[in-house]
Structure formats: structure tokens, C-alpha cells
PLY file of the C-alpha trace (Angstrom):
ply
format ascii 1.0
element vertex 62
property float x
property float y
property float z
element edge 61
property int vertex1
property int vertex2
end_header
-8.76 8.85 5.88
-11.43 6.59 4.07
-11.60 3.08 3.54
-13.02 2.30 0.14
-13.80 -1.39 -0.59
-13.50 -2.86 -4.22
-16.94 -3.31 -5.61
-16.07 -6.64 -7.37
-13.81 -8.18 -4.91
-14.83 -6.86 -1.32
-11.82 -8.26 0.15
-9.58 -5.22 -1.39
-9.42 -2.15 0.66
-8.07 1.11 -0.45
-6.97 3.54 2.25
-7.62 6.99 0.66
-7.43 10.48 1.65
-9.73 13.21 0.55
-8.13 16.11 -1.43
-10.90 18.73 -1.38
-8.82 21.21 -3.34
-8.75 18.92 -6.21
-11.79 17.12 -5.50
-10.81 13.57 -5.70
-9.68 10.74 -3.55
-6.08 9.83 -3.28
-5.19 6.26 -2.61
-2.50 5.92 -0.08
-2.14 2.21 0.19
-4.28 -0.80 -0.16
-4.55 -4.10 1.57
-6.52 -7.60 1.46
-8.57 -8.66 4.07
-8.24 -12.07 5.55
-9.03 -14.71 2.31
-7.99 -18.21 1.53
-5.49 -18.74 -1.08
-2.32 -16.99 -2.36
-2.56 -13.08 -2.36
-2.86 -11.05 -5.31
0.58 -8.80 -5.18
3.95 -11.45 -5.13
5.53 -11.51 -1.64
8.59 -10.11 -3.28
6.81 -7.05 -3.82
5.61 -6.29 -0.27
8.90 -7.52 1.19
10.75 -4.87 -0.84
8.75 -2.14 1.03
10.33 -3.29 4.31
14.02 -2.68 2.95
15.52 1.10 3.79
17.25 2.53 0.57
20.69 3.19 0.88
21.35 7.15 0.99
24.26 8.06 -1.21
27.31 9.39 0.64
25.97 8.32 3.94
28.79 6.00 5.75
27.76 2.59 6.73
28.03 2.01 10.61
30.84 -0.45 11.98
0 1
1 2
2 3
3 4
4 5
5 6
6 7
7 8
8 9
9 10
10 11
11 12
12 13
13 14
14 15
15 16
16 17
17 18
18 19
19 20
20 21
21 22
22 23
23 24
24 25
25 26
26 27
27 28
28 29
29 30
30 31
31 32
32 33
33 34
34 35
35 36
36 37
37 38
38 39
39 40
40 41
41 42
42 43
43 44
44 45
45 46
46 47
47 48
48 49
49 50
50 51
51 52
52 53
53 54
54 55
55 56
56 57
57 58
58 59
59 60
60 61
């Protein structure tokens, strides 16, 4: 894994994987280092990542 920092905004960090066959970096995720003010990504999007999708045909636990 490689950590790549944005050239203009050094608080944005991209976590990448090097794909040697394709000769490119694949962005796995990104995050913001500590900073003042609101985040760049609205909270509803990051909260949605924590929700587990329902599997179709799966039984709900009782």
C-alpha cells in the first residue's frame, strides 16, 4: 500500500495499491487528516458506508 498526498491540499491522503501488470496506481480509499472546519465529504456518505446491505432472500434474525 502507498499513501499519496494531494499536491494542493496536503490534508487529503489517498491509499493506493500499485498494479504492476497495468502499470498504474489504484485508489483503494482516501481520508482527510485532522483539520479545522467541516469535512469535504458530507457525513451522510460516510455513514452509508457503515450500513450493511441486505441480502435478497436472506432470513431476518428473530
